[in-house]
ZALUMVEX-883553 format. One record per residue (C-alpha): residue number from 1; residue in three letters; chain; x, y, z. Coordinates in steps of 0.05 Angstrom, whole numbers. Example, Ala and Ser with C-alpha at 12.3 -4.5 7.8 and 13.67 -1.06 7.14 Angstrom:
<atoms>
+-----+-----+---+--------+--------+--------+
|   k |   r | c |   east |  north |     up |
+-----+-----+---+--------+--------+--------+
|   1 | ala | A |    246 |    -90 |    156 |
|   2 | ser | A |    273 |    -21 |    143 |
+-----+-----+---+--------+--------+--------+
</atoms>
This chain:
<atoms>
+-----+-----+---+--------+--------+--------+
|   k |   r | c |   east |  north |     up |
+-----+-----+---+--------+--------+--------+
|   1 | met | A |   -202 |    459 |   2434 |
|   2 | ile | A |   -161 |    488 |   2490 |
|   3 | lys | A |   -184 |    454 |   2556 |
|   4 | ala | A |   -124 |    472 |   2600 |
|   5 | val | A |    -75 |    531 |   2606 |
|   6 | ile | A |    -11 |    519 |   2645 |
|   7 | phe | A |     28 |    574 |   2670 |
|   8 | asp | A |     98 |    577 |   2691 |
|   9 | phe | A |    107 |    616 |   2756 |
|  10 | asp | A |    171 |    655 |   2762 |
|  11 | asp | A |    179 |    710 |   2711 |
|  12 | thr | A |    112 |    689 |   2680 |
|  13 | ile | A |     59 |    700 |   2729 |
|  14 | thr | A |    106 |    743 |   2770 |
|  15 | asn | A |    158 |    799 |   2757 |
|  16 | asn | A |    222 |    777 |   2795 |
|  17 | arg | A |    266 |    838 |   2787 |
|  18 | thr | A |    257 |    862 |   2857 |
|  19 | leu | A |    265 |    792 |   2884 |
|  20 | asp | A |    328 |    781 |   2845 |
|  21 | tyr | A |    358 |    845 |   2874 |
|  22 | met | A |    336 |    826 |   2945 |
|  23 | ser | A |    368 |    759 |   2938 |
|  24 | phe | A |    436 |    790 |   2926 |
|  25 | arg | A |    422 |    844 |   2981 |
|  26 | phe | A |    409 |    785 |   3027 |
|  27 | leu | A |    478 |    759 |   3014 |
|  28 | ser | A |    509 |    828 |   3031 |
|  29 | glu | A |    472 |    833 |   3096 |
|  30 | glu | A |    487 |    760 |   3116 |
|  31 | his | A |    562 |    763 |   3101 |
|  32 | lys | A |    576 |    839 |   3095 |
|  33 | leu | A |    595 |    834 |   3024 |
|  34 | phe | A |    597 |    878 |   2966 |
|  35 | val | A |    532 |    874 |   2924 |
|  36 | pro | A |    520 |    912 |   2858 |
|  37 | thr | A |    471 |    962 |   2853 |
|  38 | glu | A |    397 |    946 |   2826 |
|  39 | lys | A |    415 |    984 |   2760 |
|  40 | glu | A |    480 |    942 |   2755 |
|  41 | ile | A |    443 |    879 |   2765 |
|  42 | leu | A |    391 |    899 |   2713 |
|  43 | arg | A |    444 |    915 |   2663 |
|  44 | met | A |    481 |    845 |   2672 |
|  45 | arg | A |    412 |    809 |   2669 |
|  46 | arg | A |    393 |    844 |   2604 |
|  47 | ala | A |    464 |    829 |   2574 |
|  48 | asn | A |    468 |    755 |   2594 |
|  49 | phe | A |    418 |    701 |   2610 |
|  50 | leu | A |    470 |    668 |   2657 |
|  51 | ala | A |    476 |    734 |   2701 |
|  52 | pro | A |    468 |    703 |   2770 |
|  53 | glu | A |    537 |    672 |   2759 |
|  54 | met | A |    566 |    735 |   2733 |
|  55 | ile | A |    536 |    777 |   2789 |
|  56 | ala | A |    562 |    724 |   2842 |
|  57 | thr | A |    630 |    728 |   2811 |
|  58 | ala | A |    630 |    804 |   2815 |
|  59 | ile | A |    608 |    802 |   2890 |
|  60 | phe | A |    664 |    750 |   2902 |
|  61 | glu | A |    716 |    790 |   2867 |
|  62 | lys | A |    697 |    857 |   2900 |
|  63 | ser | A |    692 |    824 |   2971 |
|  64 | lys | A |    762 |    790 |   2973 |
|  65 | gly | A |    789 |    805 |   3039 |
|  66 | ile | A |    723 |    810 |   3073 |
|  67 | ser | A |    706 |    735 |   3076 |
|  68 | val | A |    756 |    682 |   3053 |
|  69 | leu | A |    708 |    624 |   3073 |
|  70 | leu | A |    659 |    636 |   3016 |
|  71 | asn | A |    664 |    619 |   2943 |
|  72 | ile | A |    623 |    630 |   2885 |
|  73 | ser | A |    588 |    561 |   2892 |
|  74 | asp | A |    570 |    579 |   2965 |
|  75 | leu | A |    541 |    646 |   2947 |
|  76 | leu | A |    496 |    614 |   2894 |
|  77 | asp | A |    476 |    560 |   2940 |
|  78 | glu | A |    455 |    610 |   2994 |
|  79 | arg | A |    418 |    652 |   2943 |
|  80 | arg | A |    377 |    594 |   2919 |
|  81 | lys | A |    358 |    579 |   2990 |
|  82 | phe | A |    336 |    650 |   3000 |
|  83 | leu | A |    293 |    647 |   2936 |
|  84 | glu | A |    261 |    586 |   2962 |
|  85 | ser | A |    243 |    614 |   3031 |
|  86 | asp | A |    172 |    635 |   3054 |
|  87 | asp | A |    201 |    706 |   3069 |
|  88 | ala | A |    225 |    715 |   2998 |
|  89 | ser | A |    155 |    711 |   2972 |
|  90 | arg | A |    136 |    779 |   2997 |
|  91 | trp | A |    184 |    807 |   2944 |
|  92 | leu | A |    146 |    773 |   2887 |
|  93 | val | A |    103 |    821 |   2848 |
|  94 | pro | A |     55 |    805 |   2793 |
|  95 | arg | A |     68 |    810 |   2718 |
|  96 | lys | A |     27 |    871 |   2694 |
|  97 | gly | A |    -42 |    852 |   2683 |
|  98 | ile | A |    -36 |    782 |   2704 |
|  99 | val | A |    -92 |    782 |   2757 |
| 100 | lys | A |   -142 |    805 |   2706 |
| 101 | ile | A |   -118 |    754 |   2655 |
| 102 | val | A |   -119 |    693 |   2703 |
| 103 | lys | A |   -191 |    711 |   2727 |
| 104 | gly | A |   -214 |    721 |   2657 |
| 105 | leu | A |   -187 |    652 |   2637 |
| 106 | ala | A |   -216 |    621 |   2697 |
| 107 | ser | A |   -289 |    645 |   2671 |
| 108 | thr | A |   -276 |    605 |   2608 |
| 109 | gly | A |   -288 |    540 |   2640 |
| 110 | cys | A |   -215 |    514 |   2623 |
| 111 | phe | A |   -169 |    485 |   2677 |
| 112 | leu | A |   -116 |    529 |   2701 |
| 113 | phe | A |    -50 |    503 |   2728 |
| 114 | val | A |     17 |    526 |   2757 |
| 115 | ala | A |     79 |    489 |   2737 |
| 116 | ser | A |    140 |    513 |   2777 |
| 117 | ile | A |    211 |    489 |   2781 |
| 118 | arg | A |    214 |    510 |   2854 |
| 119 | lys | A |    225 |    453 |   2903 |
| 120 | arg | A |    176 |    482 |   2952 |
| 121 | lys | A |    104 |    495 |   2937 |
| 122 | arg | A |     90 |    544 |   2997 |
| 123 | pro | A |    122 |    609 |   2969 |
| 124 | thr | A |     82 |    600 |   2905 |
| 125 | leu | A |     16 |    590 |   2945 |
| 126 | leu | A |     32 |    649 |   2991 |
| 127 | cys | A |     44 |    695 |   2928 |
| 128 | leu | A |    -21 |    670 |   2890 |
| 129 | ser | A |    -61 |    678 |   2954 |
| 130 | arg | A |    -37 |    750 |   2964 |
| 131 | leu | A |    -54 |    765 |   2890 |
| 132 | gly | A |   -125 |    734 |   2903 |
| 133 | ile | A |   -118 |    683 |   2848 |
| 134 | arg | A |   -102 |    621 |   2885 |
| 135 | asp | A |   -173 |    591 |   2875 |
| 136 | cys | A |   -168 |    602 |   2805 |
| 137 | phe | A |   -122 |    546 |   2794 |
| 138 | glu | A |   -140 |    473 |   2796 |
| 139 | gln | A |    -71 |    452 |   2823 |
| 140 | ile | A |     -1 |    479 |   2834 |
| 141 | phe | A |     56 |    433 |   2816 |
| 142 | cys | A |    131 |    438 |   2831 |
| 143 | gly | A |    187 |    399 |   2798 |
| 144 | asn | A |    206 |    372 |   2730 |
| 145 | lys | A |    165 |    408 |   2677 |
| 146 | gly | A |    160 |    347 |   2629 |
| 147 | asn | A |    136 |    302 |   2688 |
| 148 | ile | A |     84 |    356 |   2709 |
| 149 | tyr | A |     60 |    361 |   2637 |
| 150 | arg | A |     49 |    286 |   2631 |
| 151 | lys | A |     16 |    283 |   2697 |
| 152 | ile | A |    -36 |    335 |   2678 |
| 153 | ile | A |    -47 |    300 |   2614 |
| 154 | glu | A |    -59 |    232 |   2648 |
| 155 | asp | A |    -97 |    256 |   2709 |
| 156 | tyr | A |   -144 |    301 |   2673 |
| 157 | his | A |   -152 |    256 |   2613 |
| 158 | leu | A |   -126 |    308 |   2561 |
| 159 | gln | A |    -92 |    307 |   2499 |
| 160 | gly | A |    -30 |    348 |   2487 |
| 161 | lys | A |    -63 |    391 |   2434 |
| 162 | glu | A |   -116 |    409 |   2486 |
| 163 | cys | A |    -65 |    444 |   2530 |
| 164 | leu | A |    -33 |    511 |   2523 |
| 165 | val | A |     33 |    525 |   2562 |
| 166 | ile | A |     57 |    595 |   2574 |
| 167 | gly | A |    128 |    606 |   2600 |
| 168 | asp | A |    190 |    648 |   2593 |
| 169 | lys | A |    244 |    597 |   2586 |
| 170 | ile | A |    262 |    539 |   2538 |
| 171 | gly | A |    256 |    493 |   2597 |
| 172 | asp | A |    181 |    511 |   2599 |
| 173 | ile | A |    170 |    505 |   2524 |
| 174 | ile | A |    211 |    447 |   2496 |
| 175 | pro | A |    178 |    392 |   2542 |
| 176 | ala | A |    110 |    419 |   2523 |
| 177 | asn | A |    128 |    418 |   2448 |
| 178 | ser | A |    151 |    342 |   2457 |
| 179 | leu | A |     79 |    326 |   2481 |
| 180 | gln | A |     47 |    363 |   2425 |
| 181 | met | A |     20 |    417 |   2470 |
| 182 | glu | A |      9 |    489 |   2446 |
| 183 | thr | A |     62 |    537 |   2470 |
| 184 | ala | A |     74 |    610 |   2476 |
| 185 | gly | A |    136 |    645 |   2502 |
| 186 | val | A |    133 |    711 |   2540 |
| 187 | pro | A |    191 |    755 |   2562 |
| 188 | asp | A |    219 |    743 |   2630 |
| 189 | ser | A |    230 |    801 |   2680 |
| 190 | tyr | A |    290 |    824 |   2639 |
| 191 | gly | A |    260 |    820 |   2567 |
| 192 | his | A |    290 |    752 |   2548 |
| 193 | ile | A |    241 |    711 |   2509 |
| 194 | pro | A |    248 |    638 |   2482 |
| 195 | asp | A |    215 |    656 |   2413 |
| 196 | cys | A |    251 |    606 |   2372 |
| 197 | tyr | A |    219 |    550 |   2413 |
| 198 | thr | A |    149 |    565 |   2411 |
| 199 | ser | A |    102 |    529 |   2367 |
| 200 | leu | A |     44 |    579 |   2376 |
| 201 | phe | A |     82 |    645 |   2376 |
| 202 | ser | A |    120 |    694 |   2420 |
| 203 | cys | A |     85 |    753 |   2452 |
| 204 | met | A |    107 |    814 |   2491 |
| 205 | asp | A |     48 |    809 |   2536 |
| 206 | leu | A |    -10 |    764 |   2550 |
| 207 | asn | A |    -70 |    806 |   2534 |
| 208 | trp | A |    -86 |    764 |   2473 |
| 209 | leu | A |    -92 |    699 |   2520 |
| 210 | ile | A |   -168 |    704 |   2541 |
| 211 | lys | A |   -189 |    720 |   2468 |
| 212 | tyr | A |   -149 |    667 |   2439 |
| 213 | val | A |   -177 |    613 |   2490 |
| 214 | lys | A |   -249 |    635 |   2482 |
| 215 | ser | A |   -243 |    634 |   2407 |
| 216 | asn | A |   -209 |    567 |   2406 |
| 217 | arg | A |   -263 |    538 |   2452 |
| 218 | arg | A |   -322 |    565 |   2408 |
| 219 | lys | A |   -294 |    537 |   2344 |
| 220 | ser | A |   -290 |    466 |   2378 |
| 221 | ile | A |   -362 |    467 |   2403 |
+-----+-----+---+--------+--------+--------+
</atoms>
């Protein structure tokens, strides 16, 4: 019986394409650097999972002579700080249909959680509040995914098999599998999906989720 559904935040609840582009645009405005167009960033992201490093390298190479005090590591650090800022949360948009899905799951009686790798909880809270689904979640956790999953199991007296984890990265899925949780991988904002690491199945959207949880709970009653 599924008693808890644990969502990753970035690229699972949200679509981060706009935020991704704005993070690099921020670097341009801050340091008057070259920044690839939104289409160029989309192309690099789709071609390579490690695209932030590629994009930072492109910015650095095409900006030589403009700022000699910066390097690729500096650019990536500044980008991460921007992504963690409260202001950046306004560029987070919901995954298609996610608000309806979350509200539907909340009506099933199972616990809903968010497990985010972000260092700060506030941008996540701001986004969920703006979408009108903050109160659907029992708790919002930030930090190491394995530690979060274990805390949920312990604090809510659950078994791993009673939890379903939804995420877009292998870092969401592997720790859950190790705790015998059900897992499902969904595409991130650029279409990458961790299909070979899911113990349940991979899916191109989350429309199946409410039906699956309701059916699972009925079978266990």
